[in-house]
C-alpha positions as CSV (number, residue, x, y, z in Angstrom):
1,M,-0.2,-0.2,0.1
2,D,1.2,3.0,-0.6
3,F,0.1,6.7,0.3
4,Q,-1.0,7.8,-3.4
5,T,-3.9,5.0,-2.9
6,L,-5.2,6.6,0.0
7,Q,-4.5,10.2,-1.8
8,K,-7.1,8.5,-4.3
9,Q,-9.5,7.9,-1.5
10,N,-8.9,11.5,-0.2
11,P,-9.9,14.1,-3.0
12,W,-10.1,17.0,-0.4
13,W,-6.5,16.4,0.8
14,E,-5.8,18.2,-2.6
15,S,-8.8,20.9,-2.5
16,S,-11.4,20.8,0.6
17,S,-14.1,21.5,-2.4
18,R,-12.8,18.2,-4.1
19,I,-15.7,16.8,-1.2
20,N,-18.4,18.2,-3.6
21,E,-17.2,15.9,-6.5
22,D,-18.5,12.8,-4.4
23,I,-20.8,10.6,-5.8
24,H,-22.6,9.7,-2.8
25,L,-23.1,13.7,-2.3
26,K,-24.0,14.4,-5.9
27,E,-26.6,11.8,-5.5
28,L,-27.5,13.0,-2.9
29,E,-28.5,16.5,-3.9
30,S,-29.4,15.5,-7.2
31,F,-33.2,14.5,-4.8
32,P,-36.0,16.8,-3.9
33,L,-36.4,15.7,-0.3
34,K,-33.0,16.4,1.5
35,W,-32.0,13.7,4.2
36,N,-29.7,14.5,7.1
37,P,-29.0,11.8,9.6
38,R,-30.6,12.4,12.8
39,L,-28.1,9.8,14.4
40,L,-25.0,12.2,13.3
41,K,-26.3,14.3,15.8
42,H,-25.7,11.3,18.3
43,I,-21.7,11.5,17.2
44,D,-19.5,14.1,19.1
45,F,-16.4,14.4,17.0
46,G,-14.4,16.3,18.9
47,K,-14.0,13.3,21.8
48,N,-11.4,11.0,21.8
49,A,-13.7,7.8,20.9
50,V,-14.6,5.3,18.4
51,Y,-17.8,4.7,16.8
52,S,-19.7,2.1,15.1
53,I,-22.1,2.6,12.8
54,R,-23.9,-0.6,12.0
55,G,-26.9,-1.7,9.6
56,P,-28.5,-3.6,6.3
57,R,-26.5,-2.2,3.2
58,Q,-27.8,0.3,1.1
59,I,-29.7,2.3,4.2
60,G,-27.4,5.0,3.8
61,K,-24.4,4.8,6.3
62,T,-21.9,5.8,3.8
63,T,-23.5,8.8,2.5
64,A,-24.1,9.9,6.3
65,I,-19.9,9.7,6.6
66,K,-19.3,12.0,3.5
67,I,-22.0,14.6,5.1
68,T,-19.9,14.6,8.6
69,I,-16.6,14.7,5.8
70,R,-17.8,17.7,4.1
71,K,-19.3,19.3,7.5
72,L,-15.4,18.9,8.7
73,L,-13.4,20.1,6.5
74,E,-15.7,23.6,6.8
75,S,-13.1,23.7,10.3
76,A,-10.7,21.2,10.0
77,P,-7.4,20.8,8.6
78,A,-8.0,18.9,5.1
79,Q,-5.6,16.4,5.5
80,N,-6.2,15.7,9.0
81,V,-9.8,13.8,7.7
82,F,-9.2,10.1,6.0
83,Y,-11.7,8.2,4.9
84,F,-10.8,4.6,3.6
85,S,-13.2,2.4,2.0
86,C,-12.0,-1.3,3.5
87,D,-14.3,-3.6,0.9
88,N,-10.7,-4.3,-1.4
89,L,-8.8,-5.2,2.5
90,K,-8.2,-8.9,3.2
91,D,-7.3,-9.0,6.6
92,H,-6.9,-6.8,10.0
93,T,-2.6,-6.6,9.1
94,H,-3.3,-5.1,6.3
95,L,-5.8,-2.9,7.7
96,A,-3.4,-1.6,9.9
97,E,-0.9,-1.2,7.3
98,V,-3.5,1.9,6.2
99,L,-4.0,3.1,9.5
100,E,-0.1,3.4,10.1
101,L,0.3,4.6,7.0
102,F,-2.1,7.6,7.3
103,Y,-1.4,8.3,10.5
104,E,3.0,8.5,10.7
105,R,2.1,11.3,7.8
106,I,-0.1,13.3,9.2
107,R,1.7,13.5,12.4
108,A,4.5,14.4,10.8
109,L,2.5,17.4,9.6
110,N,0.7,18.4,13.2
111,K,-0.6,17.0,15.5
112,E,-4.0,18.9,15.7
113,R,-7.1,16.2,15.8
114,V,-7.5,13.2,13.4
115,Y,-10.6,11.6,12.2
116,I,-10.4,8.4,10.8
117,F,-13.3,6.9,9.0
118,L,-13.6,3.8,7.7
119,D,-16.2,2.6,5.7
120,E,-17.1,-1.7,4.8
121,I,-14.9,-2.5,7.6
122,S,-17.0,-5.6,8.6
123,Y,-15.4,-7.2,5.1
124,V,-11.5,-6.6,6.9
125,R,-11.1,-9.9,8.5
126,E,-10.3,-9.7,12.1
127,W,-10.6,-5.6,11.9
128,Q,-10.5,-5.4,15.6
129,K,-7.1,-6.5,16.1
130,A,-6.3,-3.8,14.1
131,I,-8.1,-0.9,15.7
132,K,-7.3,-1.9,18.6
133,H,-3.7,-2.6,17.9
134,F,-3.3,1.6,16.6
135,I,-5.2,2.6,19.9
136,D,-2.7,0.7,21.9
137,T,0.1,1.9,20.1
138,N,-0.6,5.4,19.3
139,G,-3.5,6.5,22.4
140,S,-6.4,7.8,22.0
141,Q,-5.7,11.5,22.1
142,N,-6.8,14.1,19.2
143,I,-8.3,11.1,17.2
144,T,-11.9,10.0,16.5
145,I,-12.3,7.4,14.1
146,T,-16.0,6.3,13.0
147,L,-16.8,2.6,11.8
148,T,-19.5,1.6,9.4
149,G,-20.4,-2.1,8.8
150,S,-23.3,-4.6,7.9
């Protein structure tokens, strides 16, 4: 895994406005009725925590976190907001590699709050091991992690 792979899923690192190019948000904008997930009101993104959003497929979990990312980009440094879709990761060792690659890079730049969004985490075999190792190794200071899965 290289940094360019991570960058492809985080186009806002290049320019915050690129979040508006996201396919999930574009689709949401095309609907006549606007949806704002109530669930997000219960998540404190200023807190050191690991949140898990679970539910059936195709109910809007990914869209909900993309809405959150767009909102965070209004005030947080774009490079501190990390999204990764885990559907092609094999196991917890690959997930750990992704997390470390991002975290080493961002901590070299700043010590501000980091927002990590791992989408479709349930595809990763034994994902809990990677999350536990990441928190055990790096602590939970200034880190908010949000996981989604079916």
